[in-house]
C-alpha positions, -999 to +999 in steps of 0.1 A: -917-641+509-881-639+496-863-673+499-835-658+520-861-644+545-877-679+546-844-696+553-835-672+581-867-679+600-857-713+613-834-721+629-820-688+640-785-683+625-756-665+641-743-653+607-751-653+571-724-649+544-734-633+511-711-636+481-716-616+449-715-643+422-695-638+391-725-645+369-740-612+379-713-592+361-692-618+342-710-612+309-694-578+308-659-591+315-665-619+289-673-592+264-639-577+270-648-547+292-655-540+329-691-537+338-708-503+335-717-484+366-755-491+362-748-529+363-727-526+394-753-503+410-780-529+404-761-557+421-751-534+450-788-525+455-797-562+456-769-569+481-782-540+503-816-556+504-802-590+513-779-577+540-808-558+555-829-590+556-801-608+574-796-581+600-834-579+605-833-616+614-808-610+642-779-626+625-746-610+616-744-600+580-711-608+563-703-594+528-678-615+509-661-596+481-663-608+446-636-635+439-607-627+417-618-648+387-593-656+360-614-638+333-609-604+350-572-604+344-578-608+307-598-575+304-581-542+303-590-525+335-604-558+349-584-559+381-591-523+389-628-528+382-627-558+407-611-536+433-637-509+428-666-534+430-653-549+462-647-514+477-684-506+470-695-539+486-675-530+517-688-494+518-724-497+507-740-529+516-744-523+553-728-556+563-714-562+598-682-575+583-666-574+549-641-601+539-621-595+507-621-629+491-601-616+461-573-610+486-577-645+500-577-664+467-560-649+437-565-664+403-530-651+393-512-666+424-533-697+428-545-708+393-548-745+403-577-737+426-598-726+396-618-748+372-612-746+335-645-726+331-627-697+349-658-690+369-659-716+396-633-729+420-622-765+420-631-786+451-598-777+467-604-740+460-637-741+479-620-760+507-592-734+508-617-705+508-636-722+537-604-725+557-595-689+551-630-676+561-629-695+594-606-671+613-625-638+606-658-656+612-646-670+645-635-635+655-669-620+645-687-646+665-663-644+695-664-682+699-699-680+713-735-681+700-755-649+700-763-620+679-750-584+674-727-561+694-696-566+674-683-536+654-682-534+617-649-545+603-628-555+573-607-586+569-581-593+542-571-627+555 
């Protein structure tokens, strides 16, 4: 059984947030180019499977867009590729809610939140992200426990 499916069995969760990690595509950016379509297609297909498993459990499925990592700005076409990847996550994963984390935390506007590896946030960066995710999640959950019945939406922060 897939580890996510095992985790969703008990206890029942109201929502599950899925974030496309940078490691899935960062090697392309590190090589100085945006990821090719087939690489993005592969991660989108995996995200579809994960979101379907979450929804099958009765929980809300929340897609978090890929964060705006500092490495992306160093690659010609990197910021545009990030926007395209996040647009595909929003359109294609089947999530109940999409939250554009790149719009919430920008590596260009908030560089102090990022670690020197340019992949991970610092502790304060993760704390900031958590605070910024709270409002759209509270809206999704309506301040109460229970599953489904909310419309699909998009949140920029």
